[in-house]
C-alpha positions, 0 to 999 in steps of 0.5 A: 037792770029790772027789765025783764026782756033780754038783750038780743045779740044778732050773731054768734061769731067771735064778738057775739059769743064773748059779748054775750059772756060779758053781758051775762057776767053783768047781770043781763038775760042774753038771746043770741041768734046765728045763721050758722050751724051750732059750732059745738057740733061740728068737726074742726079742722083746725089746721085748715081754718083761718088763723087769727093773730091775738094782741094785748087788746083782745086778751084784755077784754078776755081778762075782763071776763075771767077766761084770758088763761083759758084761752091763752091755752089754744094759742102759740105765741109769737115774738116776731116775723120770719122773712122768706126771700125769693131764693129761699133766705131767712131773716127774723125781725123780732116785733119789739125791742123786749120780746120775752113781753111782747108778743102776739098769739096765733089762734085758730079762728074756728077753735076759738069761736067754739070755745067762746060759745061753749063759755058763754053757754055755760051761764044760764042767762045765756040762750043760743039759737042757730040757724037762724037767718036775721032778715029785718030789723024794725027800729020802732019796735027793736024787734028783729026777724029771722028766718030758721032751719025749717023756713019759718019766721022768727020774731024776737023782741028785747030791751035792745039789739046788739048787732055783731053779724059780721062786714054784711051785717043784715042789722046795718042794712035796716040802719041804711034805710034811715035819713042821713045815714052814712055808709061806705064799703071799698074792696082792695083789688087783692083777695085771699086763698088759704092753703095748708102746711101740714106737721113733718114726720115727726108731727113737729112744725116745719118752720120757726113755730114762734114766728109769723112767716112772710114771703114778701113779693112786691104786689103780692104776699103769702104768709103762714101762722103756726097751729097747735097741731104742728101744721101752719095755715098758710094765706096767699094775698093776690090780685084778682085781675092781672098779668100774675093773679088769680085770673091767670092761674087757671091749670094746677100747671100754671099754679106749680109754675107760679109757686116754683118761681116765687115760693120755692122754699114752702112748695116742698112743705105743701104736698097738697098745694095744688088741691088747696088752691082749686078747691078753697074759695077766694076771697075778698077783702072789704073796708066798711065804714058807717055812722051812727052805729046806733039808732037811739037805744034800739040798736047797736052795731059793733065789730065787723058790723060797725067797722070791717077792715082788712086783716093786714094789722091784726086787728079785726077780732082785736078791734071787735074784742076791745068794743066788747070791753069799752061797752062793758066799762060804760055799763060799769059805770053808769048802770045800777041794779035798780034801773034799766039802762039808758041805752040810748046814752050808752050808745052815744057815748060809746060810738062818740069815743069809739070811731075815730079809733075804728076809722084809724085803724081801718087807714093803718091796716090798708097801709100795713098791707104796702109794708108787709108785702113790699117794705119789709123786704127793703133796706131802708125800712129794715134799717129804720126798725132797727133804729126804732129798736135803739130808740125805744130801748134807749128812751124807754115810754119816750119813744114807742113805735106805732106797731107796738102801740097798736099791738102791744098797749091798749093806748087809743088806734087814733093816738097810735097814728098820731103818734106814728105819724111824728115817729115816721118823721123822727126816723127819716131826720135820724137815718138820713145820713146814717148810711144804714149803720146804727153806730151813725145814729145821733142819740143826742140829736134823737133825745132832743126831736123826741122832746120836741115832738113826742114829750109834749104830746098828752097821752090819751086816756086808754080804753 
């Protein structure tokens, strides 16, 4: 790495800040530009920030730079889903047949972002520049332009630019203007609104702490994830338009009536519900697909800038962190200390490997929305999950559910989708005449189906 120019990162969110730490660990000087103010100087209200579910993919990227255990201290382990019926009845469904090993981790986005910036900034090779809004990138000169807080134009130049500036990436907008660039964005009909369940009078959680709580209601749903301070961050996913929608809940009375009807067990736990509903913004949910992610060796898109997805598989952050892990592996394999990186070749290899997986998880996230809002309350679906746990127990390694492949392994997303389709066929065959009784599952037949359809599949290389 003989170049004296830094690597420029546009965006100091979760992916950008972790990417800075990863590159610095590998000896690169890094300049990070971010449009927002320095998160380290802001007061964080963890209970009212968007929560995330970190999985093994994200943890693997943290482990790569030696901060996994430190970040785990900011998180709460989740071993399953707690379903809330319209009548307030509870039913718990563990994620895996082995809940002692397979867990997700609830963590505050803002708290995590702050800590990642702090950790990256400890390395003298990393410099952060906040209140710098990216306006454009000159792909020919590898220079990128910003406007700072005083309204002055700032131009940065480096050996390459890595864009982690989110779903509405300014760097990507410069790429879109190039010839034969493929780009699409699509929105679902639902938006989301953050709500809040405070700690109880004793300071403890008012709902089961170690679970993702879901109120599935067919065309909409609410979820809740725990915070360290005893509170829960709730998210209502709700149509923008329709008879029951954001458009129709226009008064405090209508909101109160709606929540009493559909979420009556949650309402007593939400003293600020009406204030939160009208004060907190409603955000849209977008899927971004584009290609190529790089322009020669001049710039590369990562995270949401390359592949923004809806949050219903809990993989947005995890996929972005996995991008960093893959890029780090490529750097370790192909870059020596005596010569500068061949960024063009590295970026080409990165996007060729990663694009099929990004497309797969985008599709799966959209599909999982239907599962979370509707199917999780369906008798056939719940029995299928019970059978899946049985198959995983009786045929370890040979049968692994799609959910576990996504959430508890680093197997490629594209492989998980392929195996998930086959799993669904096997489950349909086994449960067709079982009458929702696990004792009626024919394990000999299951063995033969797994041997025929799954055992012959090659295990694709992990990230």
